C-alpha positions in Angstrom: 38.1 17.5 23.4 41.3 17.3 21.5 43.5 19.5 19.4 42.8 22.6 21.4 45.2 24.6 23.6 47.0 22.3 26.0 45.3 19.1 24.8 46.3 16.0 22.8 47.0 16.6 19.1 44.4 15.7 16.5 45.1 14.1 13.2 42.5 14.1 10.4 43.4 11.4 7.9 42.4 10.4 4.4 40.0 13.2 3.6 39.7 15.2 0.4 41.3 18.5 1.7 40.1 21.7 0.0 42.5 24.1 1.6 41.8 27.3 -0.3 45.5 28.1 0.3 47.6 28.7 -2.8 50.6 26.7 -1.6 48.7 23.8 -0.1 46.0 23.4 -2.8 43.7 20.4 -2.8 44.7 16.9 -1.6 42.4 14.2 -2.7 43.6 11.9 0.1 45.3 14.1 2.7 46.0 14.4 6.3 45.9 17.4 8.6 47.5 17.7 12.1 46.2 20.1 14.8 48.2 21.1 17.9 47.3 23.7 20.5 44.4 25.0 18.4 46.5 25.5 15.3 47.1 23.6 12.1 50.7 22.4 12.2 50.9 20.2 9.1 48.9 19.3 5.9 50.1 16.5 3.7 49.8 12.9 2.8 50.4 10.0 5.2 51.5 12.2 8.1 52.8 10.3 11.1 50.3 9.6 13.8 52.5 10.0 16.8 50.5 10.8 20.0 47.6 12.2 18.1 43.9 11.2 18.3 42.8 10.2 14.8 39.7 11.2 12.9 39.1 9.0 9.9 38.0 11.4 7.1 37.7 8.9 4.2 34.7 9.7 2.1 34.7 13.3 3.5 35.5 16.7 2.2 37.7 18.7 4.6 36.9 22.4 4.3 37.8 25.7 6.0 35.1 26.6 8.5 32.3 28.8 7.1 32.2 32.4 8.2 29.1 34.5 8.8 30.1 38.2 8.6 26.7 39.8 9.5 24.0 38.3 11.7 21.8 39.6 14.6 22.0 36.6 16.9 19.6 37.9 19.6 16.8 37.6 17.0 17.1 33.8 17.2 14.5 33.9 19.9 11.9 34.7 17.2 12.6 31.9 14.8 10.2 32.0 11.8 8.4 35.2 12.9 9.2 37.0 9.6 9.1 34.0 7.3 6.1 35.5 5.4 7.3 39.1 5.5 7.4 41.4 2.5 8.8 44.8 1.8 9.7 46.5 5.1 7.6 44.4 7.4 10.6 42.9 9.2 11.6 46.4 10.5 8.1 46.8 12.1 8.1 43.3 13.5 11.5 42.4 15.0 13.6 45.4 16.0 10.9 46.9 18.3 11.1 43.7 20.4 14.7 44.5 21.3 13.4 47.1 23.7 11.9 44.3 25.9 14.8 41.9 26.2 16.3 41.1 29.6 20.0 40.2 29.8 18.9 36.6 30.1 16.9 36.9 26.9 19.9 38.3 25.1 22.1 35.5 26.4 19.7 32.8 25.3 19.1 34.2 21.8 22.8 34.8 21.2 23.7 31.3 22.5 21.0 29.6 20.6 22.0 31.3 17.3 25.7 30.6 17.8 25.0 26.9 18.5 22.8 26.6 15.5 25.5 28.2 13.3 28.0 25.6 14.7 25.6 22.8 13.9 25.5 24.1 10.3 29.3 24.3 9.9 29.8 28.0 10.6 32.9 28.3 12.8 33.0 32.2 13.0 30.5 35.0 13.1 30.2 38.7 13.4 27.3 39.1 15.8 25.9 42.5 15.1 24.3 43.0 18.5 21.9 45.9 18.1 19.7 45.5 21.1 22.1 46.5 23.8 19.9 48.2 26.4 22.5 48.1 29.2 26.0 47.0 30.1 24.4 43.8 31.4 23.0 43.0 28.0 26.5 43.4 26.5 28.0 41.1 29.1 25.3 38.6 28.4 26.0 38.5 24.7 29.7 38.1 25.3 29.1 35.3 27.8 26.8 33.5 25.3 29.4 33.6 22.5 32.0 32.2 24.9 29.7 29.5 26.2 28.9 28.4 22.6 32.5 28.0 21.7 32.2 29.8 18.3 34.9 32.2 17.0 33.3 35.6 17.0 33.5 39.3 16.6 31.1 40.7 19.2 29.6 43.6 17.3 28.9 46.3 19.9 26.3 48.5 18.3 26.6 52.3 18.8 23.2 53.2 17.3 21.3 52.8 20.5 18.2 51.2 18.9 15.5 51.2 21.6 12.1 52.1 20.3 10.3 51.8 23.6 13.0 53.7 25.6 13.6 51.0 28.1 17.4 51.1 28.0 20.1 52.7 30.1 22.6 53.6 27.3 22.4 56.5 25.0 23.6 56.4 21.4 27.0 56.8 19.8 29.6 58.6 22.0 27.4 58.0 25.1 28.3 54.3 24.7 32.1 54.9 24.4 32.8 54.2 28.1 30.9 50.8 28.0 32.5 50.0 24.7 35.9 50.6 26.2 35.0 48.4 29.2 34.0 45.5 26.8 37.2 46.0 24.8 39.2 45.5 28.1 37.2 42.5 28.9 37.9 40.8 25.6 41.6 41.6 25.6 43.6 38.4 25.1 40.5 36.3 24.3 41.5 33.9 21.5 37.9 33.2 20.3 35.7 36.2 21.1 37.0 39.6 20.0 35.5 43.0 19.5 34.0 44.7 16.5 32.3 48.1 16.5 28.9 48.6 14.7 28.7 52.2 13.6 25.5 54.2 14.2 25.2 55.2 10.6 26.7 57.0 7.6 24.9 60.2 6.3 26.1 63.7 5.3 24.6 65.3 8.4 26.1 62.6 10.6 29.7 62.6 9.5 31.2 64.3 12.6 29.7 61.5 14.7 30.9 58.9 12.2 34.5 60.1 12.3 34.5 60.1 16.1 33.2 56.5 16.1 35.7 55.3 13.6 38.6 57.0 15.5 37.5 55.6 18.8 37.1 52.0 17.5 40.5 52.2 15.9 42.0 53.4 19.2 40.7 50.1 20.6 42.1 48.1 17.8 38.6 47.0 16.7 37.4 46.6 13.1 34.1 48.3 12.2 30.9 47.5 10.3 27.7 49.2 9.4 24.4 48.8 7.5 25.2 50.2 4.1 21.7 50.9 2.8 22.2 54.0 0.7 24.3 54.7 -2.3 27.3 57.1 -1.8 28.0 56.1 1.8 31.4 54.6 1.0 32.2 57.8 -0.9 31.3 59.8 2.2 33.7 57.8 4.3 36.4 58.3 1.8 35.9 62.0 1.7 36.0 62.1 5.5 39.4 60.3 5.3 38.3 57.3 7.3 37.6 54.6 4.7 39.8 51.6 5.2 39.9 47.8 4.8 38.9 47.5 8.5 35.5 49.0 7.8 33.0 46.4 6.5 29.8 47.5 4.7 26.9 45.1 5.1 24.2 44.7 2.4 25.4 47.3 0.0 22.6 46.8 -2.5 22.6 50.5 -3.6 26.3 51.0 -3.7 27.4 53.1 -6.6 30.2 52.2 -9.0 32.3 55.0 -7.3 31.7 53.3 -3.9 32.9 50.0 -5.2 35.9 51.6 -6.9 36.9 53.1 -3.6 36.4 49.8 -1.8 38.7 48.1 -4.3 41.3 50.8 -4.0 41.6 50.3 -0.2 41.4 46.5 -0.2 38.0 46.5 1.4 35.2 43.9 1.3 31.5 43.8 0.9 29.3 41.6 3.1 26.1 40.3 1.4 23.2 38.3 2.8 21.6 36.7 -0.3 18.5 35.2 1.4 17.8 38.3 3.4 18.3 40.5 0.3 15.9 38.6 -1.9 13.0 37.6 0.4 11.4 41.1 0.7 11.4 42.3 -2.9 12.7 45.7 -1.8 16.3 45.6 -2.9 18.3 45.2 -6.2 21.2 42.8 -6.4 23.5 44.1 -9.1 26.2 45.0 -6.5 27.9 41.6 -6.3 28.5 41.4 -10.1 29.7 45.0 -10.1 32.0 44.4 -7.1 33.5 41.3 -8.6 34.2 43.1 -11.8 36.2 45.7 -9.8 38.1 43.2 -7.7 36.1 43.8 -4.5 36.1 40.6 -2.5 32.6 39.5 -1.3 31.9 37.8 2.0 28.6 36.3 3.2 26.2 36.6 6.1 22.8 35.3 7.3 21.5 38.5 8.8 18.0 37.4 10.0 17.6 34.2 12.1 13.8 35.0 12.3 13.7 34.5 8.5 16.0 31.6 7.7 18.0 28.8 9.1 21.3 30.4 10.2 23.7 28.7 7.8 26.2 29.9 5.2 25.8 26.9 2.9 22.4 28.1 1.6 23.8 31.6 1.2 26.6 30.3 -1.0 24.1 28.3 -3.1 21.7 31.2 -3.6 24.6 33.6 -4.4 25.9 31.3 -7.1 22.5 30.7 -8.7 21.2 34.3 -8.4 24.4 35.7 -9.9 24.1 33.2 -12.8 20.4 34.3 -13.3 21.5 38.0 -13.4 24.4 37.2 -15.7 22.0 35.5 -18.1 19.5 38.3 -17.9 22.2 40.8 -18.8 23.4 38.6 -21.7 19.8 38.4 -23.1 19.3 42.1 -22.7 22.4 42.8 -24.7 21.2 40.5 -27.5 23.5 37.6 -26.6 21.1 34.8 -27.6 21.5 32.0 -27.2 23.5 32.6 -24.0 27.0 31.3 -24.2 30.2 31.8 -22.3 32.5 34.8 -22.8 35.1 36.5 -20.7 33.4 37.7 -17.5 30.2 35.7 -18.1 29.3 33.9 -16.0 31.0 35.9 -13.3 31.4 33.6 -10.4 32.7 30.0 -10.2 31.7 27.6 -7.4 35.2 27.9 -6.0 35.0 31.7 -5.8 31.7 31.4 -4.0 33.2 28.9 -1.6 35.9 31.4 -0.8 33.2 34.1 -0.2 31.7 31.8 2.4 35.0 30.9 4.1 38.3 32.5 3.7 37.0 35.9 2.5 34.7 36.0 5.5 37.6 35.5 7.8 39.7 38.1 6.1 36.8 40.6 6.1 36.6 40.2 9.9 40.3 41.1 10.3 41.7 37.6 10.5 43.4 37.3 7.1 46.8 36.2 8.7 45.4 33.8 11.3 42.0 32.3 10.3 40.6 30.8 7.1 42.7 28.6 4.9 43.7 25.1 5.9 47.5 25.6 6.1 50.1 25.4 8.7 50.0 28.4 11.1 46.3 29.0 10.7 43.7 28.4 13.3 42.2 25.0 13.3 38.7 26.0 12.2 37.3 23.4 9.8 34.4 21.3 8.7 34.2 17.7 7.6 31.4 17.1 5.1 30.4 13.5 4.7 29.9 12.6 1.0 30.1 8.9 1.4 26.4 8.1 1.1 26.3 8.9 -2.6 30.0 9.4 -3.3 31.9 12.3 -4.8 30.5 14.4 -7.6 32.4 15.0 -10.8 34.5 18.1 -11.3 35.6 20.7 -8.7 34.8 19.6 -5.1 33.9 23.2 -4.4 30.9 22.7 -6.8 29.8 19.7 -4.7 29.9 21.9 -1.6 28.1 24.8 -3.1 25.5 23.0 -5.2 25.4 19.3 -4.3 25.6 19.1 -0.5 23.2 19.8 2.4 23.4 20.6 6.1 22.8 17.0 7.0 26.1 16.1 5.6 28.0 18.2 8.1 29.7 15.5 10.2 32.4 17.3 12.2 33.0 20.9 13.2 36.2 22.1 14.8 36.9 25.6 16.2 40.3 26.5 17.5 41.2 22.8 17.6 38.1 22.0 19.8 35.5 19.5 18.5 32.1 21.2 18.6 30.3 18.6 16.5 31.3 15.0 15.9 29.6 12.3 13.9 26.7 14.6 13.2 26.0 15.5 16.8 26.7 18.7 18.7 28.8 18.1 21.7 27.9 19.5 25.2 24.6 20.9 24.1 21.2 19.9 25.5 19.0 20.7 22.5 15.6 19.9 24.0 16.2 22.1 27.0 17.5 24.9 24.8 14.4 24.8 22.6 12.1 24.9 25.6 14.0 27.9 27.1 13.8 29.7 23.7 10.0 29.3 23.5 9.6 30.5 27.1 11.8 33.5 26.5 10.0 34.3 23.2 6.6 34.3 24.9 7.8 36.4 27.8 9.2 39.1 25.5 6.2 39.1 23.2 3.9 39.5 26.3 6.0 42.4 27.6 5.7 44.1 24.2 1.9 43.6 24.2 1.8 40.5 22.0 2.0 42.4 18.7 1.3 40.3 15.6 3.8 40.2 12.8 3.5 43.4 10.8 1.6 43.5 7.5 1.9 46.6 5.4 -0.4 47.4 2.4 -0.5 50.0 -0.4 -4.2 50.3 0.1 -4.9 50.0 -3.6 -8.4 49.5 -5.0 -9.2 46.5 -7.2 -11.4 46.8 -10.3 -14.5 45.9 -8.3 -14.0 48.8 -6.1 -13.1 46.7 -3.1 -10.3 48.1 -0.9 -7.4 45.7 -0.7 -5.7 45.1 2.6 -6.8 44.3 6.2 
């Protein structure tokens, strides 16, 4: 495979380059040269020299998409919570983590990473929250490396283990193994460390401060499940809030939380499909964040719920925010709805940034990964639009609204081809699918074959019949 470290240069020619870099801009018919895993030139009619050429005519050339929050081990249980509602996911999937072997962790992580690559996602933060032992952590790292995706391996400090089958305690009890993994990943160009905090709460702040301090001593960014309003404010009061700390979800963030994120240059990671499927969370935070200048990044979150891909997250974010903007206009008496400053809030290009360059920056790679410009890592996607031709207007709108996963022709990570002409390279998909099913069945059997959870209010209908199972 070409363009990677120590290999033959790669030249992509004749594509419509959407660089998302202010100095490069868009090139309707541009070339891009890759050497040693890095973009070395972007322009028109670049010399071929000794490079291998990829003809990108009738294609959009885009920065690789970035998933800033996903639990890849859960890929073993594809579709298991597709009909879930309310909090049923939490009673269905996390308890299964207690029954994973290291081999199961490897397979779920590898499968999820490969599926992300197939869908044009070149980088991911894998929030690995079923680490029962050091061997499980090693397996997750090995899987990310084998897949060839750029990754932040998110070492979870919460110690989630409902059945008590693991070897590792929570929080500071995990520091020695976390330090071991940090040493293992030192110098790795693709797989690097992130630390997943055990939580943020008033009674928990001494632990939180210790976790943040230890992670920063290792040079690792942090992330956490931001499920309650006021958590960002707690971090600020404790003196540990910074741009290296990424809240995920954030549905209940207060305006004060968002002001504090804006003041420190922080990001907010949102997972549109996971936030909307269960009916349990509001979604005003993206509009409020955008109003305050907080940059938003995207994630998949739940492979057991949806296809792991950022393209549908971008589309849903765009459409959902427009729906919410319109609802606000109507509630304020702005009928018929018409444009005004700040409404609608998000353009397609802003959403494309959320799914690409903002994600890379949110994971700590602002200076090295993201835009298609000289000096940045060669992480990019070629989207084949030749079948029906280019759409009118901004090509970012064609990506966000008018494209589909089947148009993802080529995926390159660090200069290495991972997908070419619509086919994953070096992956035996039938064998992988068979192994997934076998591992899923083994884990479910070990857990006692629980059915997907169903939770009812237990209300009584007018006929007096008790509703529910």
